[in-house]
N, C-alpha and C positions, 0 to 999 in steps of 0.2 A: 504493500500500500504506500510505502514511502516513495518509491519510484513514481507511482501513478500521481501522487500528490505534487511532487516536484515537477513532473511533466506538465500537468495541468496549469500550474502557476507560470511556468516559463512560456507556454503557448499563449496564455492570456496576456503576458507582458509583450510578446511579439506582436499580437494583434492590436494592442493599444498603440504601439509605436507606428505600426502600419496604418492604423486609422488616422493618426496625426498627419502622416504623409498624404493620405487620401483627401483629408480636409484642406490641407495646404494647396493641393492642385484644384480642388473644386471651388475654393474661394478665390482662385486666380492669382495666388501668391507665387505660383510656379507653373511651368508647362513642361511639355515633353523634352524640350531642349535642356531645361534645368536638370531634369533627372539624368539625362545622358552625361552632362558635365559633372554632376555629383558622382556618378558611377565611375567616371574616369579618375576623379580624385580618390575615391575609395580604393580602387584597384591599384593605383600607382603610388599613393602616399600613406593612407590610413592602414591598410592591410599590412604592408611591409613593417610599419612601426609596431603593430601588434605582434608580428612574428618575432622580431628582434627582442621585444620585451619578454616574451615567453621563455627565452633561453637565458635570461639574466638571473641564474640561480647558481648555487655552489656546485662545483664538480664532484661527482661521486662515481667510482668505477662500476659499482653494481647497477646504479641508475643508468649509466651509459650502455651497459650490456642489455638491460631491460628495454632501453630506448631503441636499440638496434633490432632486438627481437620484435618489438611492437611495429617498427617500421617495415620489417620483412613481412610479417603477417598482414599488415595493412596493404602493402603492395600486392600481395597475392589476392587478397579480398577484392581490391579494385580491379585487377586483371580479370578475375572471374565475373565481376559485375559488367565490365566492358564487353566481354564475350557474350554474356546473357543479354545485354541491351542490343547487341548486333544481331542476335538470333531472334529476339522478340520484335524488334522495331526495324522493319525493312525500309530501305531508302527509295525504292521505286514507287513513284507516284505519291510521295509523302514529303511535302515542302517543309514540314515541321520536324523532320527526322532528327536534326541536330539538337533541337530544343528538347525533344522527348528523350533521346539517349542521354543527354547531360542530366536531365531530371532524374533518371534512373540510377546513373553511376555515382553522381556527386551529392553528398548529404550536407545538411546544415550542422556539421560537426562542431562548429565554433560556438554559435549562440545556444543551441539546444544541447549539444554534446557536453560541453565543458561544465555547465551548471549541473547536469544530471550526474556526471562522473564525480563532481565535487561532493554532491549529496550522498553518493553511494560509497566512494572510496577515499575521499579527502584529497589532500595535496599530492600524494603519490600518483593517484589516478589522473589528476590534472596534468602532471608532468608527462605521463606516458601518452596522453591524448595529443600532446604536441607533436609526437612522432607521426600519428595518424594525420594530423593537420599538415605536417610537412610533406608527407607523401601526396596528400590531397593537392597541395599547392604545386608540387612538381608536375603532377599529372594534368591538372587543370590548365596549367600554363604551357603544356606541350600537346597532350592528347586533346584537351578541351579546345585549344585554339585551332588545331588541325581540323577538328570536328566542325567548328563554326565557320572556318574559312574555306573548308573543302580541301581536297588533296591537290592543291595548286602549289607550284614552286618546287624547288629542290630541297635537299637536306640542309644546305647552308641557309636557305631562306627560313625554314622551320626553326633552326637553331637560333636565328636572329630574334625570333619572337620568344623563344624559350629564355633568353637572357633578358630579364626585365626586373623591375624593382622588387617584386615578390621573391623571385628565385635568388636574386642577389642577397636579399635579407635572410633567406633560409641558410645560405652558405655562411654569411657573416654570423648569424645566430649560433650555428653549430660550432664554428671556430671559437666564438667567445666562450661557449660552455666548456669546450674541451680544454682550452688554455686557461680558463678561470678568469678571463678578462671581464671586468665590470665597467660599464659606462660611468663616467663621472655624474654625480647627482644632477649637476646643472644641465646635462644632456639627457640623462635617463628620465628625468621627470617630464620634460616635454614629449619625449618619445612615448612614454607610458600614457600620457594624457591624450595624445593623438590616437594611439592604438585603441584606447577605450572608446573612441568614437565609432569603431567598426560596426557594432551592432545597431545603434540608433540610426546611423546614416544608411546602412544597408536596408533596414526595415522601412525607413521613410521613403527611400527610392522605390522599394517594392510596393508600398502603399500608393505612391503616385501612379505607378503603372497599373495597379489593381483598380484604381478609380476610373481608369479609361477602359477597363475590360468588362465583360459580361460574365460575372462569376456564376450567376444562376444558370445561364446557358451551359457553362462548363460542368456544373453539377449534374445536369441532365444528360451529359454525354457519356456513353458507355466507355469511350476511349479513355476518358479521364481515370476511370476506375481500373482499367487494364494497366495503365502507367503507374498508378498509385499502388496496386497490388505488387507489381514488379519491384518498385522501390522499397515499400514498407514491409513486404513479407518475403518475396523471393530472394532479394539481396541479403538481408540479415540471416535467413535460414541457410543459405549456402555458406555464409561466413561461419555460422554455428557448426556446420558439418566440418569445415576446415579446422576450427578450434578444437573440436572433439578428436580429430585425427592426430593433431600434433601434441596435445597434452602439455600446454605451457602453464606458467604461473597464473593463478586464478585472477589476480588483479589485472594482468595484461589481457587475459581472455575477455573479461567483462568490459574492459575499456574499448577494445576493438569491436566487440559485439554491439555495445551501446552506440558507438559512433556510426556504425553501418546501418543501424535501425532508425536513425534520425530522418526527418523529412527532407525533401529536395532542397538543394542549396540556393541561397539568395544570389550567390555568385553567378548562377546560370542566367539570372535576369540581367545582371550587369554585362555579361558577355553578349547576351542577345541584343542589348542596346548598342554595344560597341560595334558589333558586326552586322547590324541591321537585320536581325532575325526577328521572330515573332515574340517580342518581349512581354506582350500582354498574356499570351498563352503560357509563357514561362512563369509569370506571376500567378496565374490561375492554378497551375500545377503545384507551385510551392504552397499556395494557400490551402488547396484541397488536401495535399499530403500532410500539411501541418495539422489540419483539423482531424484527419483520420489517424494520425500518429498518437493522438490521445488514447486511442484504443490499442493500436498495434504495438507500441513500444512496451507497455506492461506485459502484453501477451508474449512477445519475443523474449523479454527478460525473465519471465516466468519459466519458459522453456529452457533458457540458458541456465537458470539457477538449478534446474533439476538434473542437468547433465554435465555441467562444468565443475 
């Protein structure tokens, strides 16, 4: 019941911030161009600060090994999810293929995952989920961009997009953790404050997009429930099978399972805006999966608690 209570509270918080974004747009204080510019600031400034700040902790060899194990399992889970999305969501005759696949593969592991893990496992779990978020960022800035842009350009062109503020922040963050380097307080405090803006800005942008969409129509679409079932049930349950097979530390296993069970990522909306895809549909999928996750996350974790 603890997990269900935490989940409900975090989802309510998410929708309150999204509602503010929707009101901002409806009252004419912002428009579609505003949300696109805010998404650019989020992806290129705010998120990198959040990543660097998450690694500003004391070095510990056991934690480092656990971090590497978590990253490895997270990577396998993502690869399985990518394969599943490719199998379930065909590209032929589907203009929203990229949005749907991203909604299945990438979860809202930051806003929903971190608070859930903190409530279940405390600080150690939060540290391990940074490994999942790191793999998330590496893949979304490589596979995600390729998915949104299409298979255009050569390897050099793709690598150019891979080297960006978020991936640079990941590299710097890991280096800081391993070497024990801590940013001076005069630098760390602004970085921390900017990183803390990640959730509210992402949710407000999502709310702006949602205000322009037809959520009721989305709820009536059977396609929405197919995508939601793939994201909220199929992905976490294949991840659970993986965790049962490898028999890792329970804290790590619960961390990876919880992150994979979270609703669709708000980052999918930001990418849809940046690459001129159907951002309204991405917002609708995130909203619907968030609502349904109120039921599915406790179900997944109940199953996980029985076998892990």
